[in-house]
N, C-alpha and C positions, 0 to 999 in steps of 0.2 A: 762296698766299692766306692759309693758316694763319699763316705768318710775318708777314705784313703786319698781320693782326689782332692778333698778340701784341705787335708794336712799338707800335701805337696804345694797347693797354691798358697798356703799360709807361710810355708818355709820360703817360697820363691819371693815373697814381698820384702823379706829382710835384706838380701843383697841389692834388690832394686832401689829401696829407699836409701840404703847406705851409698850406693854408687852415685845417685843424683845428688845427695848432700856433699859427697866428696868432690864432685865436679864443680859445684858451686863454690866450695872452699878453694880449689885450685884456680878458679876464674876470679877469686877475690870479690865474690858477690857478697852483699850484705847479709847478715843473718836473717833480716825480715824478708828479703827477696827469696832466699833459699827455703825459708819456712813456708812461704806462700806457695812456692812450686811443690814442696812436699805435700802440702794440704790438698792442692788440686790433684795430685797423683793418688793420695789416699781416698778422695771422693770417686775417682775413676775406678779404683780397685773395689771399693765398697759397692758401687753401683753395678759393677760387672760381675763381681764374684760373691759378695755377701758381707754382712757385718763382722763375722769372725775374721776374715781376711783383712777387712778395714781396720779392726782392732790391733791385729799384728802389725799391720803396716804403721799404724800410729805409734806403737811401742818402739818400732824400728826408727822412725823419723825422729822421736824425742831423744833416743840414745845417740843417733848420728849428730843431730844438732848440738847436744851436750859435748860430744867428743870433738867436734871440729870448731864450735863457735863459743862455747862457754869457757871462761878462764877457770883453772889453767887449761890452755889449748892442748889438744891431743890427749885429753884425759877425762874420765867419767866423773871426776870429783868436782862438785860445784861448791865455791867458796861463799858466794853472795846469796842472801835470802831472796833478792829480786830475781836471781836466775832460776831458783827453785820455783817461785811463783810463776815466771814466765813459761817455764816447762809444763807446769800443771795446767795453766790456762790453755796452752797449745793443745795438750792432751784431751782436755775436756771438749774444746771446740772440734777437734778432729773426730773424737767419739760421737759427738752429737751429730755431726754432719755425716759420719758413717752410717749411723742408725737411720737418719732421714733418707740417705741415698739408697740404703737397702729397702726401706719401706716403699720408696718411690719405684724401685726396680720391681718388687713384689706385686705392687699395684698394676705395673705395666704388664707384667706376666699374666696376672688374673684377668685384666681387660683383654688382652690378646686371646687368652683361652676362652673367655666368655663369648668374644666375637666369633672365635672358631666354632664353639658350640652352636651358636644361634645360626651360623651360615650352614652347618651340617643338618640342623633341624630344619631349616628352610629347604635344603636340598631334598631331605626326606619327604617333607610334605608336598614339594612340587613333584617329585617323582611318583609318589602315591597317586596323585591326580592323573599322571600320564601313564599309569599302568595299563597293560593290556587287559581289558575287562573279559576278553574271551579266554584268558589263560588263568589257571588256578592262582588266586591272590596269595595264598600262604607261601608258596615257593618264591614268587616275586618278592614278597615283603622281606622274608628272611635274608635273601641275597642282597637286597637294597640296603638293609641296616648293616649287614657285614661289610659291604663295600664302602659305605659312607663313614661308619664309625671304626673302621678297621678292627672289627671284633674278632676274637678267636673262635667263638661259637655262638649262634643264634638259634633258638628253637621256639616255634610258635604252635600252640595247641588251639585248634578251632573246635569249640565245644559243639557247635551245631553239626558240624560234619564229622566230628569225633576223629579227627585226623591231625597228625603232627608233621610239620614241615621243619627242615634244619638246613643250616648253611654254616660253612666255616669248618676248619680242620679239627677243632676240638670235639671231644666226645660229650654227648649229653644223653642221659637215659630218658626214654619216653615216660617212665613211671614218675620220674622226678618232676617233669614239666606238668604231667596230669595232676600230680599231687598239689601243685601251685594253684590250679583251678578249683579242685574240690576242697582245698583247705583255705581258698581265698587269701593266699599269701602275698605280702608285699615286704620283701627283705632285702637289705643291702649288706654286702660284704666289701666295703670300700678298699680295704687293704689288698684283697685279691682281685678287686674290680669285677664282682659277680653280682648280678642284680636279678631279682625275681619280682615279677609283677602279674597280678591277675587283671585281666582286661574287663573294663566295665563300660557300659553305656547307661549313664545314670547310676542307678543302684543295681542293675542287672548284669551279672557276670557273663561274658561271652566267650572267654578264652583265656589263655595264659601265655606269658612270654618270659624267656630266660635269655639273658645276655652275658656273655663272658668276654669282657673287654681287655685291652692292654693297659696295665698299670703305668707303663712308661709314657703312654699317650697323654694321659690327663684331661682328655676331652669328654670322657664318659663318666658322669657322677650321678647321683640320686635324682637330681632335677632333670637331667637329660633322660634318664630311664623313665621317669614319670611322663615326660612330653612324648617319648617314643611309644609308650604303652597307650597313651591317648590317641596317637595318630594310628596305631595298629588296630585299635578297637573300632575307630571310625572307618578304616579301610575294610575290615571284616564285614562290619554292617552294610557298607556300601556295596560290597561284592554280593552279599545275601540279598540286598534290595534289588540289585541288578538281575540276579538269578530269578528271583520272584516275579519281576516285571517281565522278564523274557518268557518264563513259563506261563504267566497270565496271557500275554500276547499270543503264544502258541495256541493255548486253550481257547482264546476268543476267536482266532481264525479257524481252528478246527470246528468249533461249535458253529460258526457261520456256514462252513462248508457242509457240515452235517444237516443244518437247518435247511439250507438251499436244496440239498439232494432230497430231503424228506418232503419239501414243498413241492419239488418237481415230480417226484414219485406219486405224491397224493393227486396232483392234478392229472397225471397220466392214468391213474386208476379210475377217475370219475367217469370216463366214456365207456370203458367196458362194464363197469359197475351198473350204469344206466341201462345198458343193453341187457344185462342179466336180469335186472329188475323187471324190465319190460317183458322179457321173454317169460319169466316165472309168472307174471301177472297174466300173460296170454295163456299159458298152460293152465292156470286155475279157471279160466273162462271156458275151457273146453268142456262140454257136457259129458256126462257118463264116464267120468274118470274113475278108475278102480281105487280102492282103499290105499293100495301101495303107491300108485302114481300120485295120488293126492297128497300123501304123507311126504313124498319126495319133493313135489312142487312146492309145498309149504316150507319144507326144510331149505330149499334153495332160496325162497323169498326171505325167510327169516335171516339166513346168514348174509345174504346180499345187503339186507337193511343194516345188519350189524356191521358189516364191512364198510358200508357207506358212512355210518356214524363214525367209526374209526378214522376214516379218511378225513372227514370234517374236523375231528379232533386234531389230526395232524396239522391241517391248514390253520385252525385257530392257534395251535402251538406256534406255528411260524409268525403268525401275526403278533402274538404275545411276546416273541423274542425281539421285536422291534424296539428301539430305545424308548419310545413313548406310545403310550395308548391311552384313551380317554375312558374314564368310567361313566357310565350312565346310572347314576344312583336313583333309587326310588324307595318309597316306604313299603316294605315287604312285611306282610302278616306272617308270623312264624308257623302258625298252624297250617295256613294254606301252602307255604312254601315246603314244609316238611312233606305234606301230602303229594305235592307236585314231585318232589325228589323220589317218593316211593314209585311213582308211575314211571319217571325217567329212568330209574335204576332197575326196572323190571328185566331188561335185556341182559343185565350183568348179575343180578342176585335173584334167586327165586323169592317171590314176595313173602312166602311163609317163613324164610330164614332171615328176612331183614326186620329188625325191631326198631321202631322210631319212638323216641320219648321227648316230650317238650316240657322242661321243668324250669323254664326261664320266667323270672318275674316281669320281664318286659315282653310285650306281645308282638313287637315288630323290630325290624332292623332296617337301617338305611345302607343299602348296597346295590351293586349292579347284579340283578337277578341272574342273568345269564352266565356271568363270570363266576358267581358264588356257586351256582349249581354245578358249573364245570369243575370247580376246585374240589367240591365234595365228591363228584363223580370219580375224579381220579383216585382219591382216598379210598372210596368204597370199592372201586375196581381192584386196587392194590390189596385191600383186605380179602376180597373174594378169591383172589389168586392164591394167597398163602394161608387161608383159614383151613381148619381141619374140616374134612367133608361132613356136610349136614350139620354144621355148627352155626349158631346164631351170629349175626353181624348186627351190632347195635349202633345206631345213629341217635346221639343224645344232644339236646340243646339246653344249655344253663346260661345263667347270667351272674355277674359279679357287680361290684359298684361301678365299674368303668368299662366292662367288656361284655360281649355276647360270645359264649364259647361253644363251638361245635366239636363234638368228639365222635370218632368212629373206632370201635373195638371189635377185635376178632380173637378167636382162640386158634392155637396150633402154630403160631410163629413167634420168632424171638429176634430182636434186633439188638445187636451188641452195642455197648455204650460208645465205641469208637465209631460206629457207622451212624449214630442217631442224627448227627448233623450233616454228614456227607451224602446220605441218601437223597437229600434235596438238591444235590448239585447235578448239573446236567450230564446225562448219560452214565452216571455212577450207578453201579449195582454191587451190593455186598457179595462176598464170595458164596454165602449160603444161598442167597436168592437166586443167583445165576443158574443153579441147577434144579430149582424147585418149580419155577414157572417161567414161561417166555415173557419178554418185555423189552422195551427199548431204553429204559432209564430216563424218560423225559416227563412221565406223568406227574411225579412229585415236584419236578422242577416247575411245571406249569402251575401247580398249586401254590408254591412259594411266590411265583411271580404275581399271581392274583392277589394273594393275601398282602404282600408288600405294597402293591398298589392301593389297597384299602387302608393302608397304615396299620395293619395288624401283624400278628406273628403266628408261625406254625412250628410245631415240634412234635417228637414222637417219644413214646415211653414203653418199656417192655418189662415184664416181670419174670422171675425165674420159672414159673409155671406156664410160660409161653402164652401169656395174654398180652397183646400189643395194642396200643391205643395212639391214635393220631389226633392232634388237637388243632383247631383253628380258632384264634381268638381275634375278634374285630372290635374296634372301639365303638362305644355307643355314640351315635351321631345324631344331632338334631338339625333338620334342614328346614329353613325358613324362607319364605319369599319376601324380599325386601326391595322395593323400588324397581321391580321387574327383573331382579337379578337373584340367582340362587346363591345363597351363602351357606357354608358348612362349618359347624363348629363342634368340638367335643362336648358332650353333656355329661358331667360328673356329678352323680347324685350323692 
C-alpha cells in the first residue's frame, strides 16, 4: 500500500512541474526565473514526499524547460551543447537538493519520534511513581504501558508472586511469558513490533515482560523496550519492598501488643503467686502433717516456685524486647559457671540426665552472667521439652581461635532445614513442635536477643537420626581497666 501511494505521488509531480513551467512560458518569464521556481517546487516535493518523488519532479522539470525554453521551442530536441550542459547542471543541482531535503525531512521525523518516545517514557516513569501502592502493581503496570504506548498486548510475569498480568486486546499465552523468564530471553521482532524482555535488578532476574506494539506507530523500538523493562523491574521491586515493609510493621506492632499483654499478665500473676507461696510455706510449718499432706504441700510449693520463675522470665523477656539494654560484663570462670547452670537448671532437667562438659582451652568468658545463663536456660528448657524421655541432654563448652562455643544437644527431636532460622523468630513455632510440647515461641527469641547483644551468633542443627544441637558462639573478649574506664576489645589468638 505504501508503494502504491508513492507511485501515485510520483506520477502527480509530472503534470505539476509541466503546468508551472507552461505558466512561466505564457507569462514570458525568463528561463532562469522559471527554473528557480521549478527548483523550489522540487525541494518542497522532496521534503514533503521523499527523494524518489523529488527525482521524478526533477526529470519533469528538465523536460518541461527543454520543451518550452530551449531552441527549437516546443520541441524536446536541443541543438546547442551549452543547452545540454545547462540541463545537466540543473538536474544535478535538483537531485542534490532533493537528497538533502529528503535527509532533512527524515532527520526531522526521527527527532520527532525520539521526542515522542522520551515523552512517553517520562510519562511511564512518572505514573509508576504515582501508582496506588495498595493495589496489585502488575495489573496497573500493564495497563499503564498499554495506554501510553498504544500497545496491542502487554504481559508481565512476576517471578516472586508467580503471577501473570495482562492488558490489551491481543492474545498472549502465559507459558510464552514464563519461558522468557526461565530462559532469560531478550528478543526483538522489529518488523512485527514484538519485544520480549527478562526483567533484572542487577544480575538477578525478577520477572518477564512481553510487548506487542503497533508497527504503524513507530514509537516502540528496542531501546524503548529496554527502558520499559528497567522501569518495570524497578516498579516490581518497589512493590515487593513496600509489601515487606508493611508486613514488618504489622509484625512489629503485633509483637509489641503481645509483649505488652505478656508483661501485664506476668505482673498480674505475681500477687496470687506470692499468696500461694506464703500459704504453702505456712502449710509446711504445721506440725504433725501426714505423709500425703506433706507431699501435696511440697508439690504446691515447688510448682509455685516454678511458676514464679516462669513469670520472672516473661518480665525479663519484655525487658529484653526494648530497643536497647545494657550488658553488665564480667570475667566468668567457665567451670564455676557450668556448675551454677547445673543448679539453676535443676527445676527443668533432672540432674542425672543433664551432662555438662567443659572442653574449652580458655578458662573464662567475658559476659553478662545473668543474661548468658538465661539464654542457656531457654535452650535447655527447649531441649527438655522435645527430648526423648529419660535421654541425656548434653551441655558442652568448647573454644576456637576467636569464639567460646556453648552447645546443647538432645535426642528425639528433629528441626527441618526450613525452620532452623525461623525458630528464633518471635512467636514462631514449627508445625511439628506445636503438637509435641506446650510453648509460647518466645524462648529462643530471647536467646537470640541476648546473643546478638554480646556480638555473638546462635544457630541450630539436626541430623536424620533425630539428634538436635543448638549452638551459642560468643567472641573472646578481653576487658581491661584504662584510666578509670572499661574498654572492650576482641582478643584473637
